[in-house]
Biopython code that builds the backbone (N, CA, C, O; Angstrom):
import numpy as np
from Bio.PDB.StructureBuilder import StructureBuilder

atoms = [
    (1, "MET", "N", (-196.543, 64.724, -67.328)),
    (1, "MET", "CA", (-195.882, 64.220, -68.311)),
    (1, "MET", "C", (-194.359, 65.286, -68.201)),
    (1, "MET", "O", (-193.231, 64.826, -68.378)),
    (2, "PHE", "N", (-194.522, 66.123, -68.016)),
    (2, "PHE", "CA", (-193.487, 67.224, -68.186)),
    (2, "PHE", "C", (-192.763, 67.683, -67.176)),
    (2, "PHE", "O", (-191.633, 68.160, -67.071)),
    (3, "ASP", "N", (-194.051, 67.330, -66.110)),
    (3, "ASP", "CA", (-193.287, 67.590, -64.642)),
    (3, "ASP", "C", (-193.107, 69.153, -64.681)),
    (3, "ASP", "O", (-192.020, 69.548, -64.261)),
    (4, "ILE", "N", (-193.907, 70.010, -65.074)),
    (4, "ILE", "CA", (-193.814, 71.611, -65.113)),
    (4, "ILE", "C", (-194.967, 71.914, -64.083)),
    (4, "ILE", "O", (-196.143, 71.554, -64.032)),
    (5, "GLY", "N", (-194.007, 72.891, -63.105)),
    (5, "GLY", "CA", (-195.100, 73.574, -62.097)),
    (5, "GLY", "C", (-195.556, 74.813, -62.417)),
    (5, "GLY", "O", (-195.290, 75.338, -63.498)),
    (6, "LEU", "N", (-196.521, 75.563, -61.193)),
    (6, "LEU", "CA", (-197.308, 76.419, -61.653)),
    (6, "LEU", "C", (-196.309, 77.828, -61.869)),
    (6, "LEU", "O", (-196.677, 78.858, -62.433)),
    (7, "GLY", "N", (-195.087, 77.602, -61.322)),
    (7, "GLY", "CA", (-193.759, 78.886, -61.214)),
    (7, "GLY", "C", (-193.229, 78.607, -63.076)),
    (7, "GLY", "O", (-193.381, 79.268, -64.104)),
    (8, "GLU", "N", (-192.795, 77.733, -62.859)),
    (8, "GLU", "CA", (-192.034, 77.183, -64.236)),
    (8, "GLU", "C", (-193.223, 77.864, -65.533)),
    (8, "GLU", "O", (-192.895, 78.462, -66.558)),
    (9, "LEU", "N", (-194.434, 77.580, -65.133)),
    (9, "LEU", "CA", (-195.072, 77.965, -66.341)),
    (9, "LEU", "C", (-195.736, 79.177, -66.631)),
    (9, "LEU", "O", (-196.302, 79.603, -67.637)),
    (10, "ALA", "N", (-195.515, 79.652, -65.442)),
    (10, "ALA", "CA", (-195.455, 81.576, -65.438)),
    (10, "ALA", "C", (-194.320, 82.215, -66.146)),
    (10, "ALA", "O", (-194.335, 83.179, -66.913)),
    (11, "ILE", "N", (-192.946, 81.198, -65.574)),
    (11, "ILE", "CA", (-191.698, 81.927, -66.469)),
    (11, "ILE", "C", (-191.798, 81.890, -67.922)),
    (11, "ILE", "O", (-191.428, 82.898, -68.523)),
    (12, "ILE", "N", (-192.228, 80.912, -68.574)),
    (12, "ILE", "CA", (-192.312, 80.728, -69.857)),
    (12, "ILE", "C", (-193.562, 81.472, -70.389)),
    (12, "ILE", "O", (-193.424, 81.861, -71.549)),
    (13, "ALA", "N", (-194.684, 81.742, -69.841)),
    (13, "ALA", "CA", (-195.742, 82.709, -70.370)),
    (13, "ALA", "C", (-194.758, 83.717, -70.391)),
    (13, "ALA", "O", (-194.392, 84.043, -71.520)),
    (14, "LEU", "N", (-194.158, 84.380, -69.297)),
    (14, "LEU", "CA", (-193.333, 85.852, -69.280)),
    (14, "LEU", "C", (-192.463, 85.892, -70.472)),
    (14, "LEU", "O", (-192.459, 86.889, -71.194)),
    (15, "VAL", "N", (-191.892, 85.095, -70.663)),
    (15, "VAL", "CA", (-190.376, 84.982, -71.824)),
    (15, "VAL", "C", (-191.181, 84.960, -73.328)),
    (15, "VAL", "O", (-190.620, 85.429, -74.318)),
    (16, "ALA", "N", (-192.569, 84.361, -73.408)),
    (16, "ALA", "CA", (-192.934, 84.187, -74.247)),
    (16, "ALA", "C", (-193.869, 85.588, -74.906)),
    (16, "ALA", "O", (-194.225, 85.996, -76.012)),
    (17, "VAL", "N", (-193.984, 85.966, -73.563)),
    (17, "VAL", "CA", (-194.618, 87.371, -74.170)),
    (17, "VAL", "C", (-193.746, 88.322, -74.504)),
    (17, "VAL", "O", (-193.854, 89.021, -75.512)),
    (18, "LEU", "N", (-192.708, 88.405, -73.555)),
    (18, "LEU", "CA", (-191.547, 89.339, -74.189)),
    (18, "LEU", "C", (-191.013, 89.370, -75.126)),
    (18, "LEU", "O", (-190.558, 90.426, -75.567)),
    (19, "VAL", "N", (-190.823, 87.550, -76.097)),
    (19, "VAL", "CA", (-189.994, 87.260, -77.137)),
    (19, "VAL", "C", (-191.177, 87.732, -78.125)),
    (19, "VAL", "O", (-190.938, 88.574, -78.990)),
    (20, "LEU", "N", (-192.443, 87.174, -77.975)),
    (20, "LEU", "CA", (-192.974, 87.510, -78.971)),
    (20, "LEU", "C", (-193.830, 88.437, -79.163)),
    (20, "LEU", "O", (-194.171, 88.783, -80.294)),
    (21, "GLY", "N", (-194.193, 88.850, -78.304)),
    (21, "GLY", "CA", (-194.681, 90.203, -78.117)),
    (21, "GLY", "C", (-196.441, 89.897, -77.932)),
    (21, "GLY", "O", (-196.687, 88.744, -78.285)),
    (22, "PRO", "N", (-197.266, 90.399, -77.626)),
    (22, "PRO", "CA", (-198.594, 90.299, -76.829)),
    (22, "PRO", "C", (-199.813, 90.289, -78.183)),
    (22, "PRO", "O", (-200.993, 89.945, -78.121)),
    (23, "GLU", "N", (-198.730, 90.994, -79.829)),
    (23, "GLU", "CA", (-200.010, 90.612, -80.767)),
    (23, "GLU", "C", (-199.562, 89.390, -81.835)),
    (23, "GLU", "O", (-200.144, 89.130, -82.888)),
    (24, "ARG", "N", (-198.147, 88.573, -81.186)),
    (24, "ARG", "CA", (-198.154, 87.652, -82.413)),
    (24, "ARG", "C", (-198.622, 86.197, -81.529)),
    (24, "ARG", "O", (-198.763, 85.111, -82.091)),
    (25, "LEU", "N", (-198.814, 86.404, -80.140)),
    (25, "LEU", "CA", (-198.792, 85.644, -79.008)),
    (25, "LEU", "C", (-199.804, 84.334, -79.422)),
    (25, "LEU", "O", (-199.506, 83.157, -79.217)),
    (26, "PRO", "N", (-201.126, 84.830, -80.079)),
    (26, "PRO", "CA", (-202.543, 84.384, -79.818)),
    (26, "PRO", "C", (-201.964, 83.621, -81.024)),
    (26, "PRO", "O", (-202.150, 82.408, -80.932)),
    (27, "GLU", "N", (-201.161, 84.109, -82.382)),
    (27, "GLU", "CA", (-201.102, 83.072, -83.065)),
    (27, "GLU", "C", (-199.750, 82.239, -83.077)),
    (27, "GLU", "O", (-199.547, 81.377, -83.932)),
    (28, "PHE", "N", (-198.863, 82.541, -82.105)),
    (28, "PHE", "CA", (-198.223, 81.237, -81.750)),
    (28, "PHE", "C", (-198.984, 80.190, -80.593)),
    (28, "PHE", "O", (-198.401, 79.237, -80.076)),
    (29, "ALA", "N", (-200.078, 80.494, -80.374)),
    (29, "ALA", "CA", (-200.357, 79.261, -79.550)),
    (29, "ALA", "C", (-201.313, 78.773, -80.382)),
    (29, "ALA", "O", (-201.733, 77.683, -79.994)),
    (30, "ALA", "N", (-201.838, 79.194, -81.434)),
    (30, "ALA", "CA", (-202.831, 78.273, -82.368)),
    (30, "ALA", "C", (-202.164, 77.458, -83.100)),
    (30, "ALA", "O", (-202.604, 76.337, -83.356)),
    (31, "GLN", "N", (-201.082, 77.866, -83.516)),
    (31, "GLN", "CA", (-199.711, 77.132, -84.488)),
    (31, "GLN", "C", (-199.442, 76.123, -83.344)),
    (31, "GLN", "O", (-199.540, 75.003, -83.846)),
    (32, "ALA", "N", (-199.182, 76.038, -82.181)),
    (32, "ALA", "CA", (-198.926, 75.199, -80.926)),
    (32, "ALA", "C", (-199.690, 74.371, -81.031)),
    (32, "ALA", "O", (-199.278, 73.213, -81.091)),
    (33, "GLY", "N", (-200.929, 74.614, -81.087)),
    (33, "GLY", "CA", (-202.502, 73.779, -80.943)),
    (33, "GLY", "C", (-202.379, 73.104, -81.773)),
    (33, "GLY", "O", (-202.260, 71.924, -81.443)),
    (34, "ARG", "N", (-202.329, 73.452, -83.461)),
    (34, "ARG", "CA", (-201.854, 72.175, -84.314)),
    (34, "ARG", "C", (-201.322, 71.715, -84.496)),
    (34, "ARG", "O", (-201.508, 70.795, -85.292)),
    (35, "PHE", "N", (-199.945, 72.000, -83.793)),
    (35, "PHE", "CA", (-198.894, 70.995, -84.151)),
    (35, "PHE", "C", (-198.820, 70.093, -82.659)),
    (35, "PHE", "O", (-197.957, 69.216, -82.700)),
    (36, "VAL", "N", (-199.384, 70.154, -81.706)),
    (36, "VAL", "CA", (-199.682, 69.061, -80.830)),
    (36, "VAL", "C", (-200.726, 68.170, -81.394)),
    (36, "VAL", "O", (-200.310, 67.011, -81.370)),
    (37, "ARG", "N", (-202.291, 68.287, -82.049)),
    (37, "ARG", "CA", (-203.189, 67.520, -82.356)),
    (37, "ARG", "C", (-202.557, 66.918, -83.291)),
    (37, "ARG", "O", (-202.565, 65.688, -83.252)),
    (38, "ARG", "N", (-201.865, 67.570, -84.344)),
    (38, "ARG", "CA", (-201.030, 66.529, -85.044)),
    (38, "ARG", "C", (-200.141, 65.871, -84.930)),
    (38, "ARG", "O", (-199.701, 65.237, -85.889)),
    (39, "MET", "N", (-199.740, 65.832, -84.029)),
    (39, "MET", "CA", (-198.862, 64.416, -83.280)),
    (39, "MET", "C", (-199.643, 63.845, -82.302)),
    (39, "MET", "O", (-199.240, 62.844, -81.709)),
    (40, "LYS", "N", (-200.451, 64.226, -82.113)),
    (40, "LYS", "CA", (-201.587, 62.995, -81.293)),
    (40, "LYS", "C", (-202.177, 62.465, -82.342)),
    (40, "LYS", "O", (-202.364, 61.248, -82.315)),
    (41, "GLY", "N", (-202.566, 63.154, -83.391)),
    (41, "GLY", "CA", (-202.950, 62.226, -84.598)),
    (41, "GLY", "C", (-202.168, 60.829, -85.306)),
    (41, "GLY", "O", (-202.658, 59.770, -85.696)),
    (42, "TYR", "N", (-200.454, 61.419, -85.283)),
    (42, "TYR", "CA", (-199.542, 60.536, -85.800)),
    (42, "TYR", "C", (-199.282, 59.502, -84.377)),
    (42, "TYR", "O", (-199.221, 58.273, -84.403)),
    (43, "ALA", "N", (-199.207, 60.023, -83.663)),
    (43, "ALA", "CA", (-199.225, 58.647, -82.750)),
    (43, "ALA", "C", (-200.517, 57.669, -82.569)),
    (43, "ALA", "O", (-200.607, 56.529, -82.113)),
    (44, "ASP", "N", (-201.233, 58.339, -82.971)),
    (44, "ASP", "CA", (-203.069, 57.501, -82.886)),
    (44, "ASP", "C", (-202.760, 56.638, -84.006)),
    (44, "ASP", "O", (-203.348, 55.557, -83.986)),
    (45, "VAL", "N", (-202.165, 56.802, -84.749)),
    (45, "VAL", "CA", (-202.083, 56.309, -86.302)),
    (45, "VAL", "C", (-201.102, 54.995, -86.174)),
    (45, "VAL", "O", (-201.457, 53.891, -86.588)),
    (46, "ALA", "N", (-199.561, 55.290, -85.427)),
    (46, "ALA", "CA", (-198.910, 54.676, -84.915)),
    (46, "ALA", "C", (-199.221, 53.410, -84.379)),
    (46, "ALA", "O", (-198.895, 52.336, -84.883)),
    (47, "ARG", "N", (-199.916, 53.585, -83.254)),
    (47, "ARG", "CA", (-200.551, 52.633, -82.450)),
    (47, "ARG", "C", (-201.691, 51.871, -83.086)),
    (47, "ARG", "O", (-201.795, 50.655, -82.924)),
    (48, "ASP", "N", (-202.095, 52.201, -83.426)),
    (48, "ASP", "CA", (-203.461, 51.340, -84.573)),
    (48, "ASP", "C", (-202.780, 50.560, -85.372)),
    (48, "ASP", "O", (-203.167, 49.392, -85.411)),
    (49, "GLU", "N", (-201.409, 51.000, -86.365)),
    (49, "GLU", "CA", (-200.583, 50.424, -87.118)),
    (49, "GLU", "C", (-200.158, 48.944, -86.115)),
    (49, "GLU", "O", (-200.295, 47.740, -86.334)),
    (50, "LEU", "N", (-199.755, 49.501, -85.286)),
    (50, "LEU", "CA", (-199.167, 48.055, -84.399)),
    (50, "LEU", "C", (-200.105, 47.566, -84.116)),
    (50, "LEU", "O", (-199.998, 46.412, -84.531)),
    (51, "ARG", "N", (-200.693, 47.641, -83.818)),
    (51, "ARG", "CA", (-201.980, 46.654, -82.998)),
    (51, "ARG", "C", (-202.501, 46.069, -84.121)),
    (51, "ARG", "O", (-202.424, 44.881, -83.808)),
    (52, "ARG", "N", (-202.873, 46.092, -84.973)),
    (52, "ARG", "CA", (-203.070, 45.809, -86.548)),
    (52, "ARG", "C", (-202.206, 44.787, -86.887)),
    (52, "ARG", "O", (-202.581, 43.655, -87.192)),
    (53, "GLU", "N", (-200.721, 45.267, -86.828)),
    (53, "GLU", "CA", (-199.793, 44.514, -87.222)),
    (53, "GLU", "C", (-199.217, 43.360, -86.477)),
    (53, "GLU", "O", (-198.378, 42.628, -87.001)),
    (54, "LEU", "N", (-199.698, 43.168, -85.141)),
    (54, "LEU", "CA", (-199.017, 42.562, -84.071)),
    (54, "LEU", "C", (-200.699, 41.558, -83.676)),
    (54, "LEU", "O", (-200.491, 40.752, -82.769)),
    (55, "GLY", "N", (-201.534, 41.539, -83.974)),
    (55, "GLY", "CA", (-202.779, 40.524, -84.052)),
    (55, "GLY", "C", (-203.455, 40.971, -83.292)),
    (55, "GLY", "O", (-203.143, 42.036, -82.760)),
    (56, "PRO", "N", (-204.590, 40.333, -82.981)),
    (56, "PRO", "CA", (-205.455, 40.147, -81.823)),
    (56, "PRO", "C", (-204.879, 40.290, -80.602)),
    (56, "PRO", "O", (-205.296, 41.170, -79.849)),
    (57, "GLU", "N", (-204.036, 39.610, -80.296)),
    (57, "GLU", "CA", (-203.964, 39.029, -78.664)),
    (57, "GLU", "C", (-202.702, 40.512, -78.126)),
    (57, "GLU", "O", (-201.803, 40.381, -77.295)),
    (58, "TYR", "N", (-203.024, 41.754, -78.873)),
    (58, "TYR", "CA", (-202.039, 43.154, -78.348)),
    (58, "TYR", "C", (-203.163, 43.730, -78.524)),
    (58, "TYR", "O", (-202.813, 44.672, -79.236)),
    (59, "SER", "N", (-204.530, 43.862, -78.349)),
    (59, "SER", "CA", (-205.055, 44.591, -78.858)),
    (59, "SER", "C", (-205.511, 45.806, -77.683)),
    (59, "SER", "O", (-206.123, 46.869, -77.787)),
    (60, "ASP", "N", (-205.026, 45.239, -76.789)),
    (60, "ASP", "CA", (-204.942, 46.484, -75.462)),
    (60, "ASP", "C", (-203.848, 47.148, -75.618)),
    (60, "ASP", "O", (-203.700, 47.983, -74.725)),
    (61, "LEU", "N", (-202.732, 47.115, -76.647)),
    (61, "LEU", "CA", (-201.191, 47.523, -76.268)),
    (61, "LEU", "C", (-201.438, 49.664, -76.454)),
    (61, "LEU", "O", (-202.047, 50.503, -77.119)),
    (62, "GLU", "N", (-200.720, 49.566, -75.625)),
    (62, "GLU", "CA", (-200.806, 51.281, -75.421)),
    (62, "GLU", "C", (-199.806, 51.515, -75.490)),
    (62, "GLU", "O", (-199.006, 50.928, -74.761)),
    (63, "LEU", "N", (-199.361, 52.533, -76.447)),
    (63, "LEU", "CA", (-197.489, 53.638, -76.778)),
    (63, "LEU", "C", (-196.858, 53.579, -75.121)),
    (63, "LEU", "O", (-195.719, 53.113, -75.104)),
    (64, "ARG", "N", (-197.263, 53.870, -74.092)),
    (64, "ARG", "CA", (-196.793, 54.166, -72.925)),
    (64, "ARG", "C", (-196.221, 52.556, -72.229)),
    (64, "ARG", "O", (-195.337, 52.452, -71.378)),
    (65, "ASP", "N", (-196.950, 51.474, -72.821)),
    (65, "ASP", "CA", (-196.686, 50.268, -72.616)),
    (65, "ASP", "C", (-194.959, 49.980, -73.366)),
    (65, "ASP", "O", (-194.454, 48.910, -73.027)),
    (66, "LEU", "N", (-194.433, 50.537, -73.960)),
    (66, "LEU", "CA", (-193.515, 50.520, -75.020)),
    (66, "LEU", "C", (-192.310, 51.292, -74.387)),
    (66, "LEU", "O", (-191.222, 51.400, -74.952)),
    (67, "ASP", "N", (-192.630, 51.861, -73.062)),
    (67, "ASP", "CA", (-191.308, 52.638, -72.753)),
    (67, "ASP", "C", (-190.642, 51.840, -72.010)),
    (67, "ASP", "O", (-191.231, 51.118, -71.206)),
    (68, "PRO", "N", (-189.293, 51.824, -72.143)),
    (68, "PRO", "CA", (-188.302, 50.820, -71.432)),
    (68, "PRO", "C", (-188.245, 50.596, -70.116)),
    (68, "PRO", "O", (-188.147, 49.565, -69.452)),
    (69, "ARG", "N", (-188.364, 52.351, -69.700)),
    (69, "ARG", "CA", (-188.670, 52.304, -68.190)),
    (69, "ARG", "C", (-189.729, 51.568, -67.666)),
    (69, "ARG", "O", (-189.386, 50.992, -66.634)),
    (70, "ASN", "N", (-190.960, 51.356, -68.005)),
    (70, "ASN", "CA", (-192.114, 50.400, -67.540)),
    (70, "ASN", "C", (-191.442, 49.470, -68.079)),
    (70, "ASN", "O", (-191.107, 48.980, -67.000)),
    (71, "LEU", "N", (-190.820, 48.620, -69.034)),
    (71, "LEU", "CA", (-190.799, 47.105, -69.328)),
    (71, "LEU", "C", (-189.725, 47.006, -68.664)),
    (71, "LEU", "O", (-189.578, 45.787, -68.752)),
    (72, "VAL", "N", (-188.581, 47.473, -67.871)),
    (72, "VAL", "CA", (-187.943, 47.248, -67.021)),
    (72, "VAL", "C", (-188.501, 47.079, -65.483)),
    (72, "VAL", "O", (-188.135, 46.081, -64.862)),
    (73, "ARG", "N", (-189.377, 48.027, -64.854)),
    (73, "ARG", "CA", (-190.053, 47.935, -63.989)),
    (73, "ARG", "C", (-190.796, 47.000, -63.899)),
    (73, "ARG", "O", (-190.704, 46.306, -62.886)),
    (74, "LYS", "N", (-191.763, 46.669, -64.901)),
    (74, "LYS", "CA", (-192.589, 45.429, -65.053)),
    (74, "LYS", "C", (-191.267, 44.009, -64.803)),
    (74, "LYS", "O", (-191.256, 43.340, -63.770)),
    (75, "HIS", "N", (-190.634, 43.868, -65.530)),
    (75, "HIS", "CA", (-189.798, 42.405, -65.502)),
    (75, "HIS", "C", (-189.420, 42.347, -64.149)),
    (75, "HIS", "O", (-189.373, 41.283, -63.531)),
    (76, "ILE", "N", (-189.097, 43.649, -63.567)),
    (76, "ILE", "CA", (-188.106, 43.684, -62.177)),
    (76, "ILE", "C", (-189.323, 43.122, -61.096)),
    (76, "ILE", "O", (-189.244, 42.087, -60.435)),
    (77, "THR", "N", (-189.999, 43.694, -61.100)),
    (77, "THR", "CA", (-191.741, 43.503, -60.199)),
    (77, "THR", "C", (-191.724, 42.054, -60.267)),
    (77, "THR", "O", (-191.355, 41.302, -59.365)),
    (78, "ASP", "N", (-192.103, 41.765, -61.275)),
    (78, "ASP", "CA", (-192.237, 40.309, -61.851)),
    (78, "ASP", "C", (-191.196, 38.963, -61.146)),
    (78, "ASP", "O", (-191.529, 37.846, -60.751)),
    (79, "ALA", "N", (-190.076, 39.517, -61.190)),
    (79, "ALA", "CA", (-188.846, 38.292, -60.911)),
    (79, "ALA", "C", (-188.820, 38.366, -59.605)),
    (79, "ALA", "O", (-188.381, 37.369, -59.031)),
    (80, "MET", "N", (-189.330, 39.695, -58.641)),
    (80, "MET", "CA", (-189.106, 40.023, -57.888)),
    (80, "MET", "C", (-190.322, 39.268, -56.443)),
    (80, "MET", "O", (-190.131, 39.066, -55.244)),
    (81, "ALA", "N", (-191.513, 39.049, -57.349)),
    (81, "ALA", "CA", (-192.679, 38.399, -57.390)),
    (81, "ALA", "C", (-192.066, 36.437, -56.889)),
    (81, "ALA", "O", (-192.183, 35.714, -55.900)),
    (82, "LEU", "N", (-191.416, 36.322, -58.303)),
    (82, "LEU", "CA", (-191.429, 35.064, -58.417)),
    (82, "LEU", "C", (-190.178, 34.481, -57.505)),
    (82, "LEU", "O", (-190.126, 33.300, -57.162)),
    (83, "ALA", "N", (-189.084, 35.554, -57.127)),
    (83, "ALA", "CA", (-188.624, 34.935, -55.743)),
    (83, "ALA", "C", (-188.824, 34.790, -54.693)),
    (83, "ALA", "O", (-188.028, 34.306, -53.888)),
    (84, "ASP", "N", (-190.054, 35.217, -54.435)),
    (84, "ASP", "CA", (-190.569, 35.518, -52.771)),
    (84, "ASP", "C", (-191.208, 34.182, -53.008)),
    (84, "ASP", "O", (-191.070, 33.393, -52.074)),
    (85, "ASP", "N", (-191.824, 33.785, -53.971)),
    (85, "ASP", "CA", (-192.632, 32.263, -54.142)),
    (85, "ASP", "C", (-191.949, 31.111, -54.289)),
    (85, "ASP", "O", (-192.435, 30.004, -54.056)),
    (86, "GLU", "N", (-190.410, 31.387, -54.812)),
    (86, "GLU", "CA", (-189.782, 30.156, -54.665)),
    (86, "GLU", "C", (-189.169, 29.613, -53.209)),
    (86, "GLU", "O", (-189.027, 30.461, -52.328)),
    (87, "PRO", "N", (-188.771, 28.107, -52.901)),
    (87, "PRO", "CA", (-188.448, 27.898, -51.996)),
    (87, "PRO", "C", (-186.971, 27.954, -51.810)),
    (87, "PRO", "O", (-186.298, 28.147, -52.822)),
    (88, "VAL", "N", (-186.320, 27.801, -50.569)),
    (88, "VAL", "CA", (-184.995, 28.297, -50.131)),
    (88, "VAL", "C", (-184.399, 26.371, -50.428)),
    (88, "VAL", "O", (-184.816, 25.441, -49.738)),
    (89, "ARG", "N", (-183.306, 26.201, -51.685)),
    (89, "ARG", "CA", (-183.171, 25.198, -51.793)),
    (89, "ARG", "C", (-182.211, 24.516, -50.814)),
    (89, "ARG", "O", (-181.395, 25.247, -50.252)),
    (90, "GLU", "N", (-182.204, 22.892, -50.474)),
    (90, "GLU", "CA", (-181.375, 22.454, -49.501)),
    (90, "GLU", "C", (-179.978, 22.651, -49.585)),
    (90, "GLU", "O", (-179.321, 22.598, -50.625)),
    (91, "GLY", "N", (-179.476, 22.922, -48.250)),
    (91, "GLY", "CA", (-177.998, 22.841, -48.236)),
    (91, "GLY", "C", (-177.523, 24.196, -48.498)),
    (91, "GLY", "O", (-176.322, 24.413, -48.330)),
    (92, "LEU", "N", (-178.625, 25.554, -49.056)),
    (92, "LEU", "CA", (-177.803, 26.234, -49.154)),
    (92, "LEU", "C", (-178.889, 27.354, -47.786)),
    (92, "LEU", "O", (-180.086, 27.378, -47.499)),
    (93, "ARG", "N", (-177.274, 28.362, -47.125)),
    (93, "ARG", "CA", (-177.790, 29.248, -46.090)),
    (93, "ARG", "C", (-177.516, 29.949, -46.260)),
    (93, "ARG", "O", (-176.583, 29.908, -47.063)),
    (94, "PRO", "N", (-178.031, 31.726, -45.656)),
    (94, "PRO", "CA", (-176.851, 32.752, -45.991)),
    (94, "PRO", "C", (-175.548, 33.116, -45.203)),
    (94, "PRO", "O", (-175.309, 32.823, -44.032)),
    (95, "LEU", "N", (-175.135, 33.478, -45.654)),
    (95, "LEU", "CA", (-173.529, 33.850, -45.142)),
    (95, "LEU", "C", (-173.894, 34.704, -43.773)),
    (95, "LEU", "O", (-174.662, 35.653, -43.614)),
    (96, "ALA", "N", (-172.964, 33.929, -42.767)),
    (96, "ALA", "CA", (-172.842, 35.045, -41.771)),
    (96, "ALA", "C", (-172.047, 36.109, -41.694)),
    (96, "ALA", "O", (-171.284, 36.261, -42.648)),
    (97, "GLU", "N", (-171.991, 37.217, -40.470)),
    (97, "GLU", "CA", (-171.772, 38.384, -40.485)),
    (97, "GLU", "C", (-170.226, 37.914, -40.854)),
    (97, "GLU", "O", (-169.829, 36.875, -40.327)),
    (98, "GLY", "N", (-169.336, 38.644, -41.745)),
    (98, "GLY", "CA", (-167.868, 38.964, -42.079)),
    (98, "GLY", "C", (-167.998, 37.595, -42.543)),
    (98, "GLY", "O", (-167.115, 37.270, -41.749)),
    (99, "GLU", "N", (-168.272, 36.574, -43.063)),
    (99, "GLU", "CA", (-168.017, 35.507, -44.065)),
    (99, "GLU", "C", (-167.619, 35.200, -45.236)),
    (99, "GLU", "O", (-168.665, 35.044, -45.867)),
    (100, "LEU", "N", (-166.768, 35.018, -45.914)),
    (100, "LEU", "CA", (-166.603, 34.928, -47.648)),
    (100, "LEU", "C", (-167.123, 34.362, -47.734)),
    (100, "LEU", "O", (-167.182, 33.666, -46.720)),
    (101, "PRO", "N", (-167.973, 33.971, -48.738)),
    (101, "PRO", "CA", (-168.296, 33.307, -49.804)),
    (101, "PRO", "C", (-167.198, 32.136, -50.687)),
    (101, "PRO", "O", (-166.109, 32.415, -51.188)),
    (102, "PRO", "N", (-167.685, 31.190, -50.676)),
    (102, "PRO", "CA", (-166.675, 29.893, -51.571)),
    (102, "PRO", "C", (-165.910, 30.771, -52.554)),
    (102, "PRO", "O", (-166.215, 31.882, -52.987)),
    (103, "TYR", "N", (-164.665, 29.887, -52.844)),
    (103, "TYR", "CA", (-164.008, 30.591, -53.885)),
    (103, "TYR", "C", (-163.355, 29.075, -54.692)),
    (103, "TYR", "O", (-162.592, 28.239, -54.208)),
    (104, "ASP", "N", (-164.034, 29.121, -56.182)),
    (104, "ASP", "CA", (-163.751, 28.166, -56.569)),
    (104, "ASP", "C", (-162.590, 28.448, -57.580)),
    (104, "ASP", "O", (-162.897, 29.188, -58.514)),
    (105, "ALA", "N", (-161.223, 27.947, -57.545)),
    (105, "ALA", "CA", (-160.161, 28.257, -58.442)),
    (105, "ALA", "C", (-160.399, 27.445, -59.630)),
    (105, "ALA", "O", (-159.792, 27.891, -60.604)),
    (106, "ASP", "N", (-160.878, 26.715, -59.795)),
    (106, "ASP", "CA", (-161.286, 25.653, -61.461)),
    (106, "ASP", "C", (-162.389, 26.273, -62.205)),
    (106, "ASP", "O", (-162.799, 25.733, -63.233)),
    (107, "ALA", "N", (-163.197, 27.994, -61.513)),
    (107, "ALA", "CA", (-164.044, 28.319, -62.100)),
    (107, "ALA", "C", (-163.615, 29.313, -62.915)),
    (107, "ALA", "O", (-164.204, 29.642, -63.945)),
    (108, "THR", "N", (-162.780, 29.728, -62.574)),
    (108, "THR", "CA", (-162.089, 30.976, -62.983)),
    (108, "THR", "C", (-161.389, 31.383, -63.947)),
    (108, "THR", "O", (-160.961, 32.537, -63.956)),
]
sb = StructureBuilder()
sb.init_structure("model")
sb.init_model(0)
sb.init_chain("A")
sb.init_seg("    ")
for serial, (resi, resn, name, xyz) in enumerate(atoms, 1):
    if name == "N":
        sb.init_residue(resn, " ", resi, " ")
    sb.init_atom(name, np.array(xyz, "f"), 0.0, 1.0, " ", f" {name:<3s}", serial, name[0])
structure = sb.get_structure()
């Protein structure tokens, strides 16, 4: 999710110990855990409310499905699959190497 490796995590922990001190670090970690649980609860409530408002046909809706990157990726892959299935129309051919596409002065 955050794409943090072991090295980055170690540096973050070292900075946290230096800034907060070893005596306040457990208290801060507990606060961070409560915050994450609260945010997860808010996300769950929002997902359930969306499902209820959209109706039974969206009962399998997940919040990650609403990510714009996933939506674009899904539509592009669907369009590519349809394009592969479409037959080539009569009279159309690929351009030869160096051949310019036709130009219509009336269309511009």
